[in-house]
C-alpha positions as CSV (number, residue, x, y, z in Angstrom):
1,M,-38.2,-77.6,-54.0
2,K,-40.8,-79.7,-56.0
3,K,-42.9,-82.5,-55.7
4,I,-42.3,-84.7,-58.9
5,E,-44.9,-87.6,-59.8
6,L,-43.5,-90.5,-61.4
7,K,-45.2,-93.7,-62.8
8,H,-47.9,-95.6,-60.3
9,K,-48.9,-92.3,-58.7
10,T,-45.6,-92.6,-56.5
11,S,-43.9,-89.1,-55.7
12,I,-40.4,-87.6,-55.1
13,I,-39.4,-84.2,-53.9
14,V,-36.6,-82.6,-55.1
15,G,-34.8,-79.5,-53.5
16,D,-31.8,-77.3,-53.1
17,Y,-30.8,-77.1,-49.2
18,Q,-30.2,-73.4,-48.5
19,F,-27.1,-74.3,-46.2
20,A,-25.4,-76.5,-48.5
21,D,-22.2,-74.3,-48.5
22,F,-21.5,-74.9,-44.9
23,L,-22.6,-78.8,-44.9
24,N,-20.6,-79.6,-48.2
25,H,-17.5,-78.5,-46.2
26,E,-17.9,-80.1,-43.2
27,V,-18.5,-83.6,-45.2
28,I,-15.5,-83.1,-47.3
29,E,-13.7,-82.2,-44.3
30,Q,-15.0,-84.9,-42.2
31,L,-14.5,-87.6,-45.2
32,K,-10.9,-87.1,-44.3
33,Y,-10.9,-89.1,-41.4
34,A,-13.6,-91.8,-41.9
35,E,-13.2,-95.3,-42.6
36,N,-14.3,-97.0,-45.3
37,I,-16.7,-99.9,-44.6
38,G,-16.1,-101.4,-48.3
39,H,-18.7,-102.3,-50.7
40,T,-22.4,-102.7,-50.5
41,N,-24.8,-102.0,-53.3
42,V,-22.4,-98.9,-53.7
43,K,-19.3,-99.6,-55.4
44,A,-18.1,-96.5,-54.2
45,S,-14.1,-95.9,-53.3
46,K,-15.2,-94.7,-50.0
47,H,-18.9,-96.0,-48.4
48,T,-18.7,-94.4,-44.4
49,Y,-20.4,-96.4,-41.9
50,H,-24.1,-96.3,-42.0
51,N,-24.2,-94.3,-39.0
52,W,-21.8,-91.9,-39.8
53,L,-20.7,-89.0,-37.1
54,P,-24.2,-89.1,-34.9
55,Q,-23.2,-86.3,-32.9
56,N,-22.1,-84.3,-35.5
57,Q,-24.2,-80.9,-35.5
58,K,-23.9,-79.9,-38.9
59,F,-25.0,-83.3,-40.4
60,N,-28.2,-83.5,-37.4
61,K,-29.3,-79.9,-38.8
62,F,-29.7,-81.3,-42.0
63,K,-31.2,-84.6,-41.3
64,S,-33.9,-82.5,-39.2
65,Y,-34.4,-80.4,-42.2
66,I,-34.7,-83.7,-44.7
67,I,-37.4,-84.9,-41.8
68,N,-39.2,-81.8,-42.3
69,E,-39.5,-82.0,-46.0
70,T,-40.5,-85.4,-45.6
71,E,-43.2,-85.0,-42.9
72,K,-44.0,-81.9,-45.1
73,Y,-44.9,-83.7,-48.3
74,F,-45.7,-87.2,-46.9
75,A,-47.0,-87.0,-43.7
76,Y,-51.1,-86.6,-45.5
77,D,-50.7,-88.4,-48.1
78,E,-52.8,-91.5,-47.7
79,K,-50.5,-93.9,-49.8
80,Y,-47.9,-93.3,-47.2
81,M,-48.8,-92.3,-43.7
82,N,-52.2,-90.6,-43.5
83,G,-51.2,-88.3,-41.0
84,N,-50.0,-90.2,-38.8
85,A,-46.0,-89.7,-39.7
86,N,-43.1,-88.6,-37.1
87,F,-40.0,-89.6,-39.0
88,E,-36.8,-90.4,-37.6
89,F,-33.3,-91.4,-39.3
90,T,-32.2,-95.2,-39.1
91,N,-28.9,-94.7,-41.1
92,F,-26.9,-91.9,-42.6
93,W,-23.6,-92.2,-44.6
94,A,-21.6,-91.0,-47.3
95,N,-20.1,-92.6,-50.7
96,V,-17.1,-91.2,-52.7
97,Y,-17.4,-92.2,-56.2
98,L,-14.1,-92.1,-58.7
99,K,-13.8,-93.0,-61.4
100,G,-15.3,-96.3,-62.3
101,D,-17.5,-96.6,-59.4
102,H,-21.3,-96.9,-59.4
103,A,-24.0,-97.8,-57.7
104,I,-26.2,-101.3,-58.7
105,K,-30.1,-101.2,-59.1
106,H,-30.9,-101.5,-55.1
107,A,-34.0,-100.1,-52.8
108,H,-33.8,-99.4,-49.1
109,K,-36.8,-101.3,-47.5
110,P,-37.7,-101.6,-45.1
111,A,-36.9,-98.0,-44.6
112,Q,-40.1,-96.1,-45.4
113,F,-38.1,-92.9,-47.1
114,S,-34.7,-92.4,-48.4
115,F,-32.8,-89.4,-49.5
116,V,-29.9,-88.9,-51.6
117,Y,-27.9,-85.7,-51.0
118,F,-25.3,-84.1,-53.8
119,V,-22.4,-82.5,-51.8
120,K,-19.3,-82.4,-54.7
121,S,-20.7,-83.0,-58.6
122,K,-20.8,-81.7,-62.0
123,W,-24.0,-81.2,-63.5
124,Y,-22.5,-83.9,-66.3
125,D,-21.8,-86.9,-63.8
126,S,-23.9,-89.6,-63.5
127,P,-27.4,-88.9,-62.3
128,L,-29.4,-90.7,-59.8
129,I,-31.6,-93.0,-62.0
130,L,-35.2,-94.1,-60.3
131,T,-35.2,-97.5,-62.4
132,D,-38.9,-98.5,-62.2
133,S,-39.7,-94.7,-63.9
134,G,-36.7,-94.3,-65.5
135,K,-36.1,-90.9,-63.8
136,K,-32.9,-89.2,-64.2
137,I,-32.1,-87.1,-61.4
138,R,-29.2,-84.7,-62.5
139,P,-26.4,-83.9,-59.8
140,K,-26.4,-80.7,-58.6
141,E,-24.1,-79.7,-55.4
142,G,-26.5,-78.7,-53.1
143,R,-29.5,-80.5,-54.2
144,Y,-31.5,-83.5,-52.6
145,I,-33.9,-86.1,-53.6
146,I,-36.1,-87.6,-51.1
147,F,-38.4,-91.0,-52.0
148,P,-40.3,-93.7,-51.2
149,A,-37.5,-96.8,-50.1
150,Y,-39.2,-99.3,-52.0
151,L,-38.2,-97.5,-55.3
152,F,-35.3,-99.2,-57.0
153,H,-32.4,-96.8,-57.9
154,R,-28.9,-96.7,-59.4
155,V,-25.8,-94.8,-60.1
156,P,-24.0,-95.3,-63.7
157,K,-20.4,-95.8,-63.5
158,H,-18.8,-92.2,-63.1
159,R,-16.3,-91.5,-66.2
160,Y,-14.3,-88.7,-65.1
161,E,-11.4,-87.8,-62.7
162,H,-12.5,-85.6,-60.4
163,S,-14.9,-87.3,-57.6
164,R,-18.6,-87.4,-56.7
165,I,-20.0,-87.0,-53.1
166,T,-23.4,-87.8,-52.0
167,L,-24.9,-88.2,-48.7
168,A,-27.6,-91.1,-48.6
169,G,-29.6,-92.3,-45.8
170,N,-33.0,-94.1,-44.9
171,M,-35.8,-92.6,-42.3
172,H,-39.0,-94.6,-41.0
173,V,-41.6,-93.6,-39.0
174,K,-41.2,-93.6,-35.2
175,Q,-43.0,-96.2,-33.0
């Protein structure tokens, strides 16, 4: 995992989840039964509810891991929390991109941090683009990106017949 500095002294975290095989299998299995809420900023063929399967143990272990990484790298950063961070998820969902699907430029405020995780993808699939800096994060199964929720981002049109599947979510500081 590495911390990447962007313009304006903003940082993001990019890492690989060590239990990706177990998590990815669970996501793909659960997507068979998931309802589609329709289009939001994500113009994907399937977009689950924003509080997707809150009792799922594999998902909760992953969410705990993402919170730990966020706290480890951002809690003592004076720009963010100045040592007072104790995060929790406000929402968590999955996206299934099929050929032609994309996500328009958007941010996740009022959350403080957001993440994207690649469940199923090829290295040449559409990247996550952080539009303010132009930084492109290439997909890799098991890779996650944690970033301040105010950063605008988008996903170009998916150009292939196979699916591109992601998890995403938002965190805020517990009150």
